[in-house]
N, C-alpha and C positions, 0 to 999 in steps of 0.2 A: 502493501500500498504505500501511495506518495500523495501527499495532500501539501500544498505549498500556497502562499499570497503574496502578490506583488501591489502594493495598494499605494504607497505614497509616492507622489511625483506624475508627471505626465511624460511620457517616453515615445521617441521615435526610433525604430527600428530600420534596418536594412534589409534587402534579400539574405536569405541563409544565414542570419545573425542569430547565435544562441542567445535565448531569454536565461539569465541567472535571476533566479527569486531570491528575494531577501530575506523572508520568512518561511523557515521550513516547518510545518506543523508536524508532518509524519515522515519518514522514509525507511518504513518497515524494509528489511534485506540489504539497505545501503545502496538502492540503485542509483541514486542521484549524487553528483558530483557537484557539490556546492561552490567549488572554485570557477570551475567551467559551465555549469548548467547541463551537461550531459546526462541523460539519464541510460543507462546499460542495464538491461533485464538478465538477470541470472540464469534463467532458462528460456530457453527458444520457445515461441509459441507466438500466439495472436493477442495483441494487447490493445484496450481502447484508453484512449485518453479525452477527458472532456475540459473544456474551458467555458467559463462565466465572463461575459466581459459586458 
């Protein structure tokens, strides 16, 4: 399980830019690297990510 928030400020992103979340609420399994913003699943499979904007 991974749950994060990015609430403070206004952001402009470029194409293919990684989003590094400032507040990590849950990172069960350690799949998220908080330095790079990259998430690496420990088990191959199909994953669903949702975003609320």
